[in-house]
Backbone bond lengths (Angstrom), bond angles and torsions (degrees), N, CA, C in turn:
res aa  C-N    CA-C-N  psi(-1)  N-CA   C-N-CA  omega(-1)  CA-C   N-CA-C  phi
1 X - - - 1.463 - - 1.526 110.69 -
2 X 1.336 116.05 -41.39 1.456 120.22 179.60 1.509 110.70 -61.58
3 X 1.350 116.72 -42.17 1.453 119.89 -178.75 1.518 110.63 -64.56
4 X 1.350 116.81 -39.82 1.464 120.19 179.76 1.524 111.07 -64.11
5 X 1.340 117.35 -41.93 1.462 120.58 178.68 1.521 110.81 -63.95
6 X 1.329 116.68 -41.80 1.461 120.06 178.42 1.523 110.92 -62.68
7 X 1.333 116.72 -40.13 1.462 120.19 177.02 1.518 110.50 -63.62
8 X 1.319 117.70 -40.63 1.471 121.17 -179.05 1.525 110.87 -63.41
9 X 1.322 116.32 -42.44 1.468 120.31 178.11 1.516 110.19 -63.22
10 X 1.339 115.76 -43.06 1.457 120.16 179.93 1.521 110.59 -62.84
11 X 1.330 117.73 -40.88 1.451 120.87 179.39 1.517 111.95 -63.16
12 X 1.327 116.89 -37.97 1.468 120.24 177.50 1.522 110.98 -64.07
13 X 1.339 116.11 -41.46 1.464 120.16 178.32 1.518 110.45 -63.81
14 X 1.347 115.53 -43.86 1.451 120.70 -179.29 1.525 111.03 -64.00
15 X 1.344 116.59 -38.94 1.455 120.52 -179.83 1.517 111.02 -59.12
16 X 1.319 116.63 -42.12 1.466 120.05 176.88 1.519 109.80 -59.79
17 X 1.332 116.63 -41.59 1.464 120.99 178.61 1.518 110.19 -61.35
18 X 1.360 116.40 -45.29 1.447 120.90 -178.13 1.515 111.65 -59.78
19 X 1.347 116.72 -38.64 1.456 119.61 -177.02 1.523 111.53 -62.81
20 X 1.324 116.25 -24.74 1.458 119.64 179.21 1.519 112.33 -96.79
21 X 1.353 116.90 -13.11 1.455 119.08 -173.76 1.514 113.99 -108.99
22 X 1.321 119.22 -12.73 1.459 121.05 -176.99 1.524 110.57 -83.79
23 X 1.297 116.64 56.87 1.454 122.00 -178.88 1.520 108.62 -113.62
24 X 1.335 116.56 175.48 1.454 120.42 178.69 1.517 109.61 -58.16
25 X 1.327 115.75 138.01 1.456 122.85 -177.68 1.513 107.99 -111.53
26 X 1.330 117.74 130.87 1.446 120.10 179.38 1.524 111.65 -87.43
27 X 1.319 118.54 8.22 1.453 123.16 178.03 1.522 109.18 -68.59
28 X 1.339 116.83 131.96 1.456 120.99 -176.52 1.520 112.96 -78.26
29 X 1.344 117.46 -5.94 1.456 120.25 -178.19 1.519 111.61 -62.00
30 X 1.311 116.55 -40.78 1.461 121.07 -179.19 1.518 109.39 -161.03
31 X 1.331 118.42 131.17 1.470 119.72 176.51 1.512 110.48 -72.12
32 X 1.321 117.21 143.70 1.463 121.13 -178.95 1.522 112.31 -64.08
33 X 1.333 117.54 -20.09 1.459 120.72 -178.15 1.526 112.52 -87.96
34 X 1.325 118.44 3.02 1.453 121.90 -178.07 1.527 110.42 -61.82
35 X 1.328 117.45 119.48 1.463 121.31 -176.18 1.526 112.85 -70.63
36 X 1.336 117.13 -14.24 1.465 120.00 177.27 1.524 111.98 -65.47
37 X 1.348 116.44 -13.08 1.459 120.82 -179.54 1.528 112.64 -122.41
38 X 1.343 117.10 12.20 1.469 121.20 175.71 1.528 108.78 -91.63
39 X 1.329 116.97 104.42 1.457 121.83 -174.17 1.532 111.53 -73.88
40 X 1.329 115.01 135.37 1.465 120.24 174.01 1.527 111.33 -113.18
41 X 1.332 117.84 -20.81 1.457 120.09 -177.83 1.525 109.90 -164.32
42 X 1.343 115.89 146.70 1.454 122.60 176.22 1.524 108.17 -136.31
43 X 1.335 116.63 136.42 1.463 118.90 -176.15 1.528 110.78 -151.59
44 X 1.331 115.08 165.83 1.462 122.04 173.85 1.515 108.33 -146.31
45 X 1.313 115.28 142.58 1.463 120.92 -178.30 1.523 109.48 -134.05
46 X 1.309 115.93 138.64 1.459 121.18 177.42 1.520 109.82 -104.46
47 X 1.325 117.20 123.75 1.455 122.91 176.26 1.531 107.35 -92.97
48 X 1.316 116.52 105.36 1.463 120.79 -175.39 1.520 112.76 -66.26
49 X 1.320 117.44 -30.90 1.460 120.73 -178.83 1.527 110.94 -70.83
50 X 1.313 116.65 -47.58 1.463 121.02 -178.54 1.527 112.58 -91.18
51 X 1.330 117.14 -7.41 1.463 122.78 -177.75 1.534 110.80 54.14
52 X 1.311 113.98 48.43 1.460 122.51 -179.86 1.526 109.76 -121.39
53 X 1.331 115.64 148.32 1.466 121.83 174.17 1.519 107.74 -112.03
54 X 1.315 116.42 132.22 1.466 122.31 177.90 1.517 107.58 -116.64
55 X 1.334 116.46 116.91 1.464 121.62 178.72 1.524 109.00 -109.29
56 X 1.328 116.18 136.93 1.463 120.80 -171.39 1.521 111.45 -137.58
57 X 1.318 115.43 138.06 1.465 122.65 168.99 1.524 107.81 -117.19
58 X 1.343 116.17 130.75 1.457 121.78 176.34 1.522 109.18 -111.99
59 X 1.318 115.93 140.80 1.460 121.46 -175.39 1.534 110.49 -126.80
60 X 1.320 116.31 171.40 1.461 121.45 178.69 1.524 111.85 -72.51
61 X 1.336 116.19 -30.33 1.453 120.76 -177.92 1.518 112.24 -100.36
62 X 1.342 116.06 -137.32 1.460 122.84 179.37 1.521 108.75 -107.26
63 X 1.318 117.11 110.77 1.462 121.24 -175.50 1.529 110.83 -64.63
64 X 1.311 115.83 129.00 1.452 121.17 178.58 1.511 115.04 79.37
65 X 1.334 116.81 -0.33 1.468 119.82 -178.45 1.527 112.22 -71.03
66 X 1.338 116.25 -35.37 1.458 121.53 179.50 1.521 110.00 -91.70
67 X 1.332 116.04 127.50 1.462 121.55 176.24 1.525 108.51 -122.93
68 X 1.339 118.07 161.22 1.466 119.41 -176.54 1.520 113.35 -65.86
69 X 1.313 114.96 152.86 1.454 121.61 170.36 1.526 108.03 -82.82
70 X 1.335 118.96 121.19 1.469 119.89 -176.29 1.517 112.38 -66.95
71 X 1.337 115.38 150.32 1.468 121.02 176.34 1.522 111.29 -107.62
72 X 1.329 117.64 -5.66 1.456 120.83 173.93 1.510 116.18 89.49
73 X 1.335 117.36 7.51 1.469 120.61 179.59 1.520 109.21 -159.75
74 X 1.348 115.23 165.47 1.459 119.68 179.98 1.520 111.65 -72.06
75 X 1.331 118.05 -43.87 1.456 121.23 -179.30 1.521 109.96 -66.96
76 X 1.316 116.08 119.69 1.460 121.07 -178.06 1.513 114.02 87.04
77 X 1.318 117.63 3.51 1.466 120.70 -178.05 1.519 111.41 -63.07
78 X 1.329 118.43 130.74 1.468 121.59 178.92 1.520 111.56 -79.84
79 X 1.317 114.96 146.03 1.462 122.64 177.28 1.526 107.32 -132.60
80 X 1.320 116.92 121.52 1.456 120.72 175.27 1.519 108.92 -98.80
81 X 1.342 116.86 144.67 1.446 119.06 -175.53 1.513 114.84 -145.07
82 X 1.323 114.61 141.41 1.458 123.84 163.38 1.522 104.46 -103.60
83 X 1.328 117.23 115.69 1.464 121.07 -165.76 1.526 110.97 -122.28
84 X 1.352 114.38 138.19 1.465 121.27 175.44 1.531 108.98 -111.51
85 X 1.336 119.80 93.03 1.466 120.04 171.18 1.534 108.64 -67.65
86 X 1.330 117.44 143.14 1.455 121.22 -177.83 1.522 110.31 -135.24
87 X 1.332 115.40 175.38 1.460 120.11 171.69 1.527 111.30 -106.39
88 X 1.336 116.48 21.89 1.460 120.74 174.00 1.525 110.05 -64.70
89 X 1.317 116.84 157.73 1.458 122.00 173.42 1.521 109.90 -88.55
90 X 1.313 116.28 153.20 1.463 119.74 179.66 1.521 111.68 -59.26
91 X 1.327 117.22 -33.80 1.458 121.06 179.94 1.529 112.21 -70.48
92 X 1.336 117.91 -19.92 1.465 120.83 177.55 1.523 111.71 -67.02
93 X 1.339 117.12 -23.56 1.465 120.56 -177.45 1.525 111.05 -113.65
94 X 1.334 116.34 24.56 1.470 123.73 172.56 1.522 114.83 75.56
95 X 1.333 117.98 15.33 1.459 120.76 166.72 1.528 107.90 -87.82
96 X 1.334 115.84 167.21 1.450 119.12 170.26 1.518 110.03 -74.38
97 X 1.323 116.56 174.62 1.459 120.42 178.13 1.528 109.63 -68.35
98 X 1.327 116.53 120.36 1.458 121.44 177.84 1.523 108.85 -154.86
99 X 1.325 116.86 149.79 1.459 121.85 -178.96 1.524 110.82 -78.82
100 X 1.314 116.17 149.68 1.450 121.50 177.80 1.513 111.14 140.89
101 X 1.318 116.07 177.53 1.453 122.65 -179.33 1.522 108.93 -96.07
102 X 1.314 116.78 120.08 1.460 121.27 176.14 1.529 108.10 -78.78
103 X 1.335 116.16 122.79 1.458 120.48 -177.35 1.519 110.45 -134.90
104 X 1.319 115.26 145.50 1.456 121.80 173.24 1.522 107.10 -105.30
105 X 1.327 116.16 115.51 1.457 121.46 -174.45 1.523 110.35 -111.35
106 X 1.323 116.48 126.70 1.458 122.26 173.67 1.523 106.41 -97.02
107 X 1.325 117.41 117.22 1.460 120.93 -167.13 1.520 113.62 -127.12
108 X 1.329 114.14 158.30 1.463 122.74 171.88 1.517 107.82 -137.76
109 X 1.350 116.49 131.07 1.475 121.00 179.26 1.525 108.81 -155.35
110 X 1.340 117.51 102.42 1.465 121.68 -173.23 1.525 115.49 -70.48
111 X 1.327 118.73 -14.68 1.461 120.18 -174.64 1.524 114.32 -82.46
112 X 1.328 118.48 -12.43 1.461 120.40 -178.47 1.519 110.00 -159.05
113 X 1.335 114.71 163.83 1.454 121.65 178.56 1.516 108.24 -122.76
114 X 1.339 117.32 126.38 1.462 120.71 -178.90 1.527 111.72 -123.80
115 X 1.339 115.35 28.84 1.472 120.71 175.18 1.533 108.54 -124.90
116 X 1.331 117.94 70.75 1.473 120.83 -172.67 1.529 114.35 -64.28
117 X 1.326 117.64 -17.93 1.468 120.13 -179.71 1.520 112.63 -89.21
118 X 1.343 117.00 -8.87 1.458 119.45 -170.90 1.527 111.19 -125.99
119 X 1.334 115.12 139.64 1.474 122.87 177.91 1.518 107.70 -113.21
120 X 1.323 115.91 82.11 1.456 121.02 -170.08 1.531 113.41 -63.93
121 X 1.326 118.69 -32.38 1.464 119.32 -179.44 1.526 113.01 -96.86
122 X 1.339 116.72 5.07 1.460 123.26 172.56 1.531 113.60 55.29
123 X 1.354 116.24 40.88 1.468 119.17 177.59 1.525 111.54 -107.76
124 X 1.339 116.96 12.57 1.461 125.38 179.27 1.533 112.83 70.08
125 X 1.330 115.62 12.46 1.461 120.87 174.24 1.526 106.48 -114.85
126 X 1.324 116.91 114.87 1.460 121.23 -174.45 1.533 113.01 -85.32
127 X 1.325 117.50 3.34 1.461 118.69 -174.41 1.504 115.71 -124.64
128 X 1.353 117.48 24.67 1.465 118.20 -174.20 1.526 113.99 -134.25
129 X 1.339 117.48 19.26 1.465 117.64 -172.40 1.519 113.76 -125.96
130 X 1.324 116.43 34.42 1.460 119.46 178.27 1.509 114.20 -65.48
131 X 1.334 116.74 -20.29 1.465 120.05 -178.86 1.521 111.83 -72.66
132 X 1.333 117.65 -22.91 1.457 121.09 -179.55 1.531 109.07 -75.73
133 X 1.315 116.41 133.83 1.466 120.63 -176.65 1.524 110.23 -59.43
134 X 1.322 115.97 127.83 1.457 122.40 -175.52 1.532 109.36 -148.82
135 X 1.342 118.27 159.56 1.465 120.80 -173.13 1.522 114.03 -97.72
136 X 1.326 114.52 153.28 1.464 122.84 170.15 1.524 108.53 -140.14
137 X 1.326 116.93 134.34 1.454 119.87 161.81 1.519 107.20 -82.80
138 X 1.321 117.49 133.53 1.460 121.87 177.61 1.524 109.40 -137.70
139 X 1.321 115.20 158.20 1.464 122.03 169.72 1.524 106.77 -107.66
140 X 1.324 116.63 119.07 1.462 121.98 -179.07 1.521 110.77 -99.21
141 X 1.326 115.76 144.31 1.463 121.41 177.65 1.521 109.25 -132.80
142 X 1.316 115.88 155.24 1.452 121.71 175.40 1.527 109.82 -62.84
143 X 1.333 117.44 133.01 1.459 120.62 -176.79 1.527 109.31 -150.38
144 X 1.321 116.26 102.40 1.451 121.33 -177.21 1.531 113.69 -78.45
145 X 1.326 117.41 0.52 1.467 120.36 178.38 1.522 112.34 -76.08
146 X 1.338 116.37 -14.92 1.461 120.27 -179.76 1.526 109.44 -123.73
147 X 1.335 115.43 153.64 1.461 121.06 -171.64 1.526 113.14 -61.83
148 X 1.329 117.32 -32.37 1.452 120.31 -178.16 1.505 114.22 -79.76
149 X 1.344 117.82 -8.59 1.450 121.56 174.05 1.514 116.72 79.11
150 X 1.340 117.44 7.37 1.459 121.45 -178.15 1.519 110.60 -139.92
151 X 1.318 116.04 154.93 1.458 121.18 170.07 1.514 108.91 -149.36
152 X 1.328 116.40 162.86 1.457 120.85 173.86 1.532 107.77 -76.17
153 X 1.311 115.93 131.70 1.459 121.64 -175.35 1.529 111.18 -62.36
154 X 1.329 115.76 132.49 1.457 121.66 -178.96 1.527 110.61 -107.24
155 X 1.332 115.34 170.63 1.457 122.05 174.57 1.521 108.58 -150.38
156 X 1.313 116.12 162.81 1.454 120.86 -179.94 1.523 109.99 -78.25
157 X 1.324 116.30 135.69 1.461 120.24 175.49 1.529 109.83 -58.54
158 X 1.303 116.35 136.23 1.455 120.68 -179.45 1.509 114.19 90.98
159 X 1.344 117.38 -1.98 1.463 120.89 178.66 1.526 108.61 -71.39
160 X 1.303 117.28 107.23 1.459 121.90 -174.67 1.532 112.98 -76.22
161 X 1.327 117.35 -7.61 1.469 119.88 178.87 1.526 112.25 -84.23
162 X 1.329 116.71 -13.40 1.460 120.71 -177.37 1.523 109.97 -80.68
163 X 1.327 115.74 128.58 1.464 121.92 178.00 1.519 108.11 -111.29
164 X 1.339 116.49 123.26 1.456 121.71 -178.28 1.525 110.59 -122.63
165 X 1.329 117.34 152.97 1.467 119.87 174.75 1.533 110.49 -67.36
166 X 1.318 117.86 159.09 1.474 120.97 -178.71 1.526 113.85 -60.73
167 X 1.340 118.11 -26.46 1.460 121.07 -177.24 1.526 113.10 -92.72
168 X 1.331 117.98 16.32 1.467 119.79 172.18 1.526 108.56 -58.32
169 X 1.351 118.74 133.38 1.464 120.61 -174.57 1.529 115.35 -75.47
170 X 1.331 117.85 3.06 1.456 119.58 175.68 1.514 115.05 100.02
171 X 1.324 118.02 -1.39 1.459 121.29 177.06 1.526 109.23 -86.38
172 X 1.339 119.02 149.22 1.476 121.01 -179.69 1.521 112.76 -77.36
173 X 1.322 115.05 57.60 1.465 122.32 179.44 1.521 108.12 -137.65
174 X 1.330 115.66 157.60 1.451 120.91 174.77 1.537 108.31 -78.85
175 X 1.332 114.28 87.86 1.457 121.69 -175.29 1.517 109.15 -144.78
176 X 1.319 115.43 142.60 1.458 121.95 176.57 1.523 108.50 -129.36
177 X 1.314 116.98 148.70 1.466 122.64 177.45 1.520 108.48 -118.87
178 X 1.345 117.60 79.56 1.464 120.71 -167.13 1.518 116.24 -77.99
179 X 1.336 117.92 -12.91 1.456 119.54 175.92 1.516 115.52 75.16
180 X 1.331 118.76 21.53 1.456 120.80 177.68 1.537 110.55 -64.80
181 X 1.319 114.84 157.31 1.460 120.07 177.87 1.524 110.60 -72.55
182 X 1.329 116.90 128.76 1.465 122.99 174.55 1.526 107.45 -117.70
183 X 1.329 116.37 129.08 1.462 121.52 -178.98 1.521 108.67 -128.55
184 X 1.315 116.49 125.12 1.458 120.08 173.71 1.522 108.95 -119.15
185 X 1.333 114.49 129.18 1.458 120.83 -178.29 1.520 108.37 -151.15
186 X 1.316 116.20 127.95 1.459 119.82 -179.25 1.512 111.01 61.55
187 X 1.326 115.85 -125.95 1.463 119.09 -175.66 1.520 112.75 -96.79
188 X 1.331 119.10 12.05 1.452 118.75 -177.68 1.528 112.57 -131.48
189 X 1.323 114.43 149.72 1.456 122.52 174.10 1.526 107.20 -127.78
190 X 1.336 116.16 132.42 1.458 121.40 -174.64 1.514 110.93 -130.26
191 X 1.322 115.43 154.13 1.454 122.17 173.77 1.523 107.36 -129.27
192 X 1.326 115.97 140.38 1.462 122.13 -176.34 1.522 108.94 -122.78
193 X 1.342 117.01 130.95 1.459 119.50 179.59 1.524 110.33 -152.71
194 X 1.336 117.06 154.68 1.468 119.92 -179.71 1.522 111.28 -71.56
195 X 1.324 116.00 144.41 1.463 119.08 179.02 1.521 111.34 -63.35
196 X 1.338 117.09 -25.15 1.465 120.23 177.63 1.519 111.99 -62.52
197 X 1.344 117.54 -22.12 1.462 121.33 -179.56 1.516 112.54 -71.45
198 X 1.343 116.84 -15.41 1.471 120.36 178.96 1.525 110.06 -124.84
199 X 1.322 114.58 40.55 1.467 120.04 175.20 1.526 111.87 62.86
200 X 1.352 115.00 30.00 1.467 122.26 -179.17 1.530 113.09 57.24
201 X 1.332 116.21 29.31 1.455 120.46 177.02 1.530 109.99 -81.38
202 X 1.294 116.94 126.26 1.466 121.40 171.72 1.523 110.28 -125.99
203 X 1.331 115.85 9.89 1.465 121.20 -176.22 1.527 112.46 -106.62
204 X 1.325 117.41 14.48 1.462 119.14 -175.34 1.527 111.66 -84.71
205 X 1.321 115.67 159.92 1.463 121.92 174.88 1.522 109.13 -109.89
206 X 1.331 115.57 161.61 1.463 118.97 -172.57 1.516 110.37 -159.08
207 X 1.327 115.16 175.57 1.454 123.10 177.36 1.519 107.57 -142.94
208 X 1.312 117.06 179.61 1.458 121.58 177.01 1.521 110.02 -129.84
209 X 1.328 116.24 135.37 1.461 122.15 -178.39 1.522 108.60 -140.36
210 X 1.322 117.24 143.43 1.457 121.39 168.90 1.520 108.13 -116.80
211 X 1.325 116.33 140.59 1.462 118.64 -170.67 1.520 112.43 -156.67
212 X 1.323 114.22 160.32 1.463 123.46 171.14 1.516 108.45 -107.50
213 X 1.326 116.62 127.46 1.458 122.82 176.07 1.515 109.40 -118.36
214 X 1.325 116.10 164.70 1.464 120.53 176.33 1.525 110.36 -140.74
215 X 1.324 114.14 145.32 1.462 121.27 175.04 1.520 109.05 -87.53
216 X 1.321 116.09 140.92 1.461 121.58 176.16 1.523 109.07 -130.94
217 X 1.331 116.32 123.57 1.464 120.78 177.03 1.528 112.60 -125.49
218 X 1.347 117.13 7.30 1.464 119.43 -172.79 1.526 114.32 -122.85
219 X 1.336 118.20 -15.55 1.461 121.38 -173.53 1.530 109.42 -123.35
220 X 1.323 116.91 108.70 1.461 121.25 -177.65 1.526 113.26 -67.48
221 X 1.315 117.13 -12.84 1.464 119.74 -179.84 1.526 111.73 -85.19
222 X 1.329 117.01 -3.20 1.455 121.66 -179.42 1.525 109.79 -121.21
223 X 1.334 117.59 156.00 1.468 119.62 178.66 1.525 111.40 -70.28
224 X 1.331 115.78 159.31 1.459 120.50 178.12 1.524 111.47 -66.93
225 X 1.336 116.51 -37.10 1.465 120.82 176.30 1.524 108.08 -140.53
226 X 1.326 115.27 103.67 1.455 121.10 -176.67 1.511 112.08 -113.85
227 X 1.332 115.66 158.26 1.460 122.51 175.49 1.524 108.00 -91.39
228 X 1.327 116.55 121.02 1.457 120.43 -175.98 1.520 113.77 -106.01
229 X 1.315 117.57 -18.01 1.465 119.66 173.18 1.523 108.74 -156.18
230 X 1.307 116.14 141.18 1.462 122.97 174.97 1.518 106.96 -110.47
231 X 1.321 117.16 119.53 1.454 121.18 -175.40 1.521 112.77 -87.38
232 X 1.333 116.56 -37.07 1.457 119.39 -174.69 1.526 109.64 -158.75
233 X 1.337 115.86 144.08 1.462 122.41 175.01 1.521 107.01 -125.05
234 X 1.312 116.95 122.12 1.464 121.00 -172.57 1.522 112.33 -57.19
235 X 1.327 117.31 -48.27 1.464 121.12 -178.00 1.519 112.20 -77.64
236 X 1.323 116.52 -18.98 1.462 121.32 -175.81 1.506 113.33 89.35
237 X 1.343 117.44 -23.39 1.463 119.77 -177.12 1.534 113.27 -134.87
238 X 1.322 117.05 11.02 1.470 122.19 177.69 1.523 112.10 56.48
239 X 1.318 115.99 40.67 1.459 121.01 -176.26 1.531 113.88 -91.62
240 X 1.344 116.66 1.35 1.475 121.38 -179.22 1.526 111.67 54.46
241 X 1.328 118.54 53.56 1.465 120.39 -173.91 1.532 115.02 -83.08
242 X 1.331 116.94 -10.05 1.464 119.22 -171.87 1.528 111.13 -92.28
243 X 1.322 115.43 147.60 1.447 121.74 177.71 1.534 109.79 -128.02
244 X 1.316 115.52 163.76 1.462 120.78 -177.86 1.528 109.73 -75.68
245 X 1.324 116.27 129.69 1.469 121.72 179.49 1.523 110.07 -81.12
């Protein structure tokens, strides 16, 4: 109960940030008016026979059609995302107990690959397919250092209290690279994963967000992975109103 209340307070703080940050972005990576990121519907369905959860975001344009323009290096690399913030606990996704918003982010970033266990383009090279839409579990925290008001939660290297899933890509952030199937077709993008991956929870609530993130490896005053623009929020107010069908 305490964790849920803390998440609710954090979401309210973040919502205030979003209201000031969801403005036109002069970043050339993606125009804010791009319909590929204008959400019209967000849903999740539980398949009782296969014990799988399918989460979907539908947009006005072509979901997943727009990918970032590469900058040629990790520092400053753009990351585009279709994101499902949830009220799951960090321990539900195999992290240790920690405060923050548990989110499943479907991302594309051509400048780097952070799924070392998976060869998404099946060319036998495990380090060259970051541009292909793929999932990450992340813990998000309020962060006023970036325009979008959020960043992926970081920790100090060598902190023995931090518990991470085995598929963490090796960065000092609360991030997992679980390798779930991501399918984009027409106006929708979906991710499919076993309910066992989230502690068999099918009672969680969620929302849908599209956003631009950036990697930072050179400026200690900024987060390693921050949200710099929010393009669309499915509920309009980040209230996590949706439940699994």
